[in-house]
N, C-alpha and C positions, 0 to 999 in steps of 0.2 A: 188337709185340713189349709182351712183361708185364712190369708195374712191379715192381719190387726189390723191394717190401715182401710183395707178392701169390707173389713167386718165394719168397722167405723164410719165407712160412708153410707153403709147401705142402713144402717145405724138412722143417720139424718133424713130430715122432712125433707119428700122429695117436691122441687116446683109442683110437678103435675102428677096427679095423683097415679096414673097409669106407669109411671117410673119407678113403684114401689117395687121394691127387691125382698121377697123374705128367704131367711138363710135359716138352714139348724141353729138352733140354738146351741147343740155340742161341740159342732165341728165345722160351724159356717158354710156349707155346700148350698149351694140356692137350685140345683139341680135335681129332680126324684123330690120333692120337699112333701109332705104332707101334713095339710093345714090342721087337721083336727086333734094333732099332738106334737104341731111345731117340731117336728125334726125330720130328716132326712129318710128315705126308704134304708139307707144302711145303717145309721144310729136307731134306727126303728128296729130294725129286724134283728140285731144286738141286742138289745133291749126286751123284744118282746120273746125270743127264744132264752132270755135267763128269769123271763118272768118279772121283769122290773114296770112294766106296764099294767095298770089294775085294767082289768075289764079283757082283757086281751091273751088269748090263749092258742098256741099254737094248733091247727085243725088236721087230724088224723081219720080217715073212713077206711 
């Protein structure tokens, strides 16, 4: 879990658009971010396995 000061800094509008840091809204992680779901890969996997993300289901073949 990211510190609250780091999350607050990421929410501010950056001076340049390339400095924008996207973070998981659930835990604040910046690496492994999935733009379509606004989640990191770890939170995405947890929620998807529980069936809490609509339209996503675990693949099985």
